[in-house]
C-alpha positions as CSV (number, residue, x, y, z in Angstrom):
1,M,69.4,94.8,63.4
2,D,67.4,98.0,63.1
3,L,65.6,99.2,66.2
4,S,64.6,102.5,64.7
5,T,61.4,101.2,63.1
6,G,58.5,103.0,64.7
7,L,60.6,104.9,67.2
8,A,60.1,108.3,65.5
9,N,56.7,108.7,67.2
10,S,57.9,107.9,70.7
11,K,57.4,111.1,72.8
12,R,58.3,109.9,76.3
13,S,61.3,108.4,77.9
14,T,60.7,105.9,80.7
15,T,62.1,106.5,84.1
16,S,64.1,103.4,84.9
17,Y,65.6,102.0,88.1
18,I,69.0,100.8,87.1
19,A,71.5,98.5,88.9
20,E,74.9,98.9,87.3
21,P,77.1,95.8,87.0
22,L,79.5,94.8,89.7
23,S,82.3,94.2,87.1
24,A,82.8,95.1,83.5
25,H,79.5,95.5,81.7
26,T,78.9,92.4,79.5
27,H,75.2,91.7,79.7
28,S,71.9,93.6,80.1
29,L,68.5,92.6,81.5
30,I,65.4,94.7,80.9
31,L,62.6,93.6,83.2
32,L,59.1,95.1,83.4
33,H,57.0,95.4,86.5
34,G,53.4,94.4,87.0
35,L,50.2,96.5,87.2
36,G,50.3,99.3,89.8
37,S,54.0,98.8,90.7
38,N,57.1,100.7,89.4
39,G,60.6,100.0,88.3
40,E,62.3,100.7,91.6
41,K,59.9,98.7,93.8
42,F,59.9,95.7,91.5
43,G,63.6,95.9,90.7
44,S,64.9,96.4,94.2
45,E,62.8,93.6,95.6
46,L,63.9,91.2,92.9
47,L,67.5,92.0,93.3
48,K,67.3,91.7,97.1
49,T,65.0,88.8,97.6
50,G,65.2,86.8,94.4
51,L,67.7,84.4,95.9
52,S,69.0,81.1,94.4
53,S,68.9,77.9,96.5
54,G,72.5,78.7,97.4
55,G,71.5,82.1,98.9
56,H,73.0,84.2,96.1
57,T,71.4,87.2,94.5
58,L,71.2,87.7,90.7
59,P,73.8,90.5,90.7
60,Q,76.2,88.2,92.5
61,L,75.6,85.4,90.0
62,L,75.7,87.8,87.0
63,P,78.4,90.3,88.0
64,G,78.7,91.7,84.5
65,A,75.0,92.4,84.2
66,R,73.2,95.7,84.0
67,F,69.7,95.5,85.3
68,V,67.2,97.9,83.9
69,F,63.7,98.2,85.4
70,P,61.6,100.8,83.6
71,T,58.4,102.4,85.1
72,A,55.2,102.4,83.2
73,K,53.2,105.6,82.6
74,R,50.2,106.3,84.9
75,R,47.0,105.6,83.0
76,R,43.3,105.4,83.9
77,S,42.4,101.8,84.5
78,S,39.1,100.4,83.2
79,A,39.4,97.5,85.6
80,F,39.7,99.7,88.6
81,S,36.9,102.3,88.2
82,R,39.1,104.6,86.0
83,S,41.6,105.1,88.8
84,K,45.1,106.2,87.6
85,L,47.6,103.4,88.0
86,T,51.1,102.7,86.6
87,Q,50.3,100.3,83.8
88,W,51.8,99.5,80.5
89,F,48.4,99.5,78.9
90,D,44.8,99.7,80.0
91,I,42.9,96.5,80.7
92,A,39.2,96.1,81.3
93,S,39.3,92.7,83.1
94,L,42.1,90.7,84.7
95,D,39.9,87.6,84.7
96,D,39.6,87.8,81.0
97,P,42.4,90.0,79.4
98,S,40.7,89.6,76.0
99,Y,37.5,91.4,77.2
100,R,37.2,94.8,75.5
101,Q,40.9,94.5,74.4
102,Y,40.6,97.4,72.1
103,T,41.2,99.5,75.3
104,Q,44.7,98.1,75.4
105,L,45.9,99.4,72.0
106,E,47.0,102.9,72.9
107,G,49.1,101.9,75.9
108,L,50.5,98.9,74.0
109,E,51.7,101.1,71.2
110,E,53.2,103.8,73.5
111,S,54.9,101.3,75.8
112,L,56.2,99.3,72.8
113,H,58.2,102.3,71.6
114,E,59.6,103.0,75.0
115,V,60.8,99.4,75.5
116,L,62.2,99.4,71.9
117,E,64.2,102.5,72.8
118,L,65.6,100.8,76.0
119,L,66.6,97.8,73.8
120,R,68.3,100.1,71.3
121,V,70.4,101.6,74.1
122,E,71.4,98.3,75.6
123,V,72.1,96.6,72.3
124,G,74.4,99.6,71.6
125,K,76.3,98.7,74.8
126,V,76.5,94.9,74.4
127,S,75.5,92.5,71.7
128,A,71.9,91.5,71.2
129,H,72.8,88.0,72.3
130,N,73.8,89.5,75.7
131,V,70.4,91.2,76.2
132,L,67.5,89.6,78.0
133,L,63.9,91.0,77.9
134,G,61.1,90.0,80.2
135,G,58.8,90.9,83.0
136,L,56.2,89.9,85.7
137,S,52.4,89.8,85.2
138,Q,51.4,92.7,83.0
139,G,55.2,93.3,82.5
140,M,55.4,89.9,80.9
141,A,52.4,90.7,78.7
142,M,54.0,93.9,77.5
143,S,57.4,92.4,76.9
144,A,55.9,89.4,75.0
145,I,54.3,91.9,72.6
146,C,57.8,93.5,72.1
147,L,59.3,90.0,71.5
148,L,56.8,89.4,68.7
149,Y,57.5,92.8,67.2
150,L,61.2,92.2,66.8
151,D,62.8,91.0,63.6
152,F,66.0,89.7,65.2
153,P,66.8,87.4,68.2
154,L,67.8,88.5,71.7
155,G,69.8,86.4,74.2
156,G,66.6,85.3,75.9
157,F,63.1,86.1,77.2
158,I,61.7,85.5,80.7
159,G,58.0,85.8,81.6
160,M,56.7,85.3,85.1
161,S,53.0,85.0,86.1
162,G,51.7,86.7,83.0
163,W,49.8,86.3,79.8
164,L,50.0,87.1,76.1
165,P,47.7,89.9,74.8
166,Y,45.7,89.2,71.7
167,S,46.6,85.5,72.1
168,K,43.2,84.4,70.6
169,D,43.6,86.6,67.6
170,L,47.2,85.4,67.1
171,H,46.0,81.8,67.2
172,E,43.4,82.6,64.6
173,V,45.9,84.4,62.4
174,L,48.4,81.5,62.6
175,N,45.7,79.0,61.6
176,D,44.0,81.1,59.0
177,D,44.0,79.5,55.5
178,A,41.4,81.9,54.1
179,E,43.9,83.3,51.7
180,N,44.2,79.9,50.1
181,D,41.4,80.0,47.5
182,P,39.6,76.6,47.5
183,F,39.0,77.0,43.8
184,G,42.7,77.4,43.0
185,I,42.3,80.8,41.3
186,E,45.5,82.8,41.5
187,D,45.2,86.4,42.7
188,P,47.4,88.6,40.4
189,F,48.2,90.9,43.4
190,D,49.1,88.0,45.7
191,V,52.6,87.2,46.9
192,P,54.8,85.6,44.2
193,A,54.7,81.8,44.4
194,G,58.4,81.5,45.1
195,R,58.0,83.6,48.2
196,K,54.6,82.5,49.5
197,S,55.9,79.5,51.5
198,E,58.4,81.7,53.4
199,E,56.2,84.6,54.0
200,Q,53.3,82.5,55.3
201,E,55.4,80.9,58.0
202,P,54.0,81.4,61.5
203,I,56.8,83.9,62.5
204,H,55.9,86.1,59.6
205,K,52.2,85.9,60.3
206,A,52.7,86.8,64.0
207,V,55.1,89.7,63.4
208,D,52.9,91.1,60.6
209,F,49.8,90.9,62.9
210,I,51.5,92.7,65.8
211,R,53.0,95.4,63.6
212,D,49.7,95.9,61.8
213,L,47.9,96.1,65.1
214,L,50.3,98.6,66.6
215,G,51.2,100.7,63.6
216,G,54.6,99.3,62.8
217,D,56.2,98.9,59.3
218,L,55.6,95.5,57.7
219,Q,58.9,94.2,56.4
220,A,60.7,90.9,55.8
221,V,61.4,89.2,59.1
222,S,64.2,86.6,59.4
223,R,63.4,83.3,60.9
224,N,66.4,84.0,63.1
225,A,64.0,85.9,65.3
226,L,62.9,82.5,66.6
227,A,66.3,81.9,68.0
228,T,65.3,83.8,71.2
229,P,64.8,81.1,73.8
230,V,61.8,81.7,76.1
231,F,61.2,80.8,79.7
232,L,57.7,81.1,81.3
233,G,57.0,80.4,84.9
234,H,53.6,80.4,86.7
235,G,52.4,79.7,90.2
236,M,49.6,77.1,90.2
237,A,47.8,78.9,93.0
238,D,47.8,82.3,91.2
239,E,44.3,83.7,91.5
240,K,45.1,87.1,89.8
241,I,46.4,85.7,86.5
242,V,45.3,82.1,86.4
243,P,47.7,79.5,85.2
244,D,45.7,78.7,82.1
245,L,46.5,82.2,80.8
246,G,50.2,81.5,81.2
247,E,49.9,78.1,79.6
248,N,48.0,79.6,76.7
249,A,50.8,82.1,76.2
250,C,53.3,79.2,76.1
251,S,51.3,77.2,73.5
252,T,50.8,80.3,71.3
253,L,54.5,81.2,71.4
254,R,55.4,77.6,70.5
255,E,52.9,77.8,67.7
256,V,54.8,80.8,66.4
257,G,57.9,78.8,66.5
258,F,59.7,79.8,69.7
259,K,61.4,77.2,71.9
260,V,59.6,77.7,75.2
261,S,60.6,76.3,78.6
262,W,57.4,76.1,80.7
263,R,57.6,75.7,84.5
264,T,54.8,75.6,87.1
265,Y,55.1,75.9,90.9
266,Q,52.6,74.2,93.2
267,G,51.2,76.4,95.9
268,Q,52.7,79.6,94.5
269,G,50.5,82.6,94.1
270,H,50.9,85.7,91.9
271,W,54.7,86.1,92.3
272,Y,57.9,84.3,91.5
273,K,58.8,81.2,93.5
274,I,61.9,81.5,95.7
275,P,64.2,79.8,95.3
276,E,62.8,77.2,92.8
277,E,61.9,79.7,90.0
278,I,65.1,81.7,90.5
279,D,67.1,78.4,90.1
280,D,65.1,77.5,87.0
281,I,65.7,80.9,85.5
282,L,69.5,80.6,86.2
283,A,69.6,77.1,84.7
284,F,67.7,78.5,81.6
285,M,70.3,81.3,81.3
286,S,73.1,78.8,81.5
287,T,71.8,76.0,79.3
288,E,69.5,77.8,76.7
289,M,70.9,81.3,76.6
290,K,74.6,80.1,77.1
291,W,75.2,82.9,79.5
292,P,78.0,82.5,82.1
293,V,76.2,82.2,85.4
294,G,78.1,81.9,88.7
295,N,77.8,79.0,91.0
296,N,74.4,79.4,92.7
């Protein structure tokens, strides 16, 4: 697993809020905050108030886990009159994240390299199977792009109240058969016939699209990347990032080939549901990720 791809151009290290494990370090979680927040604010609140139905915190249930909460760079926001906010990438409209989405590219690329560096560090401490990536709101959006960039599986991915950037474009790429000439004329510069079926699988199309979009190297991607189990949760009363955007992210990731657990929470706004969503995440870790989770 090579995390060096594209890292040479990374010029900034994120400032992270880190909660060290209560026992020997066996697992790592990298979780990204939402628009306008920061690692310490998001992380300290999650670790303190993100209680299971049994009243336990995540560190208590995952004593060997190291929690890493990076802080995004301050960028001028097109959606908020060019005010400077902590955001992983610029966004012109929260109602429609695809509106003027070209404004997102610079931040997506910069933040991608920063998250990849964090992954490199944690994978160097524990195995990739023992690393979880995810986030809330725009943090989910950013981490989902990172998930689609990787060419190997992680232990798991968790997205809360978020969306998938460039989802419409990804859907079009995954369903694009334009390269198949209706007249059956072979292109001498096309992929060899023996490799075409493999390289045209959805996971290859998705990774190639993200890497081409953000300046990454195109290379052979193993289908093992699909082994990362995905959990997505969304409040049905979320007025900031409407549930349809989360459901669309779910369907697109499933289209790529990921196994996605989708959960919705009645009456919940733009935040994680306590304790129901915390319980669901813990169950996901135990059953899908095969992580040892304490009795919640």
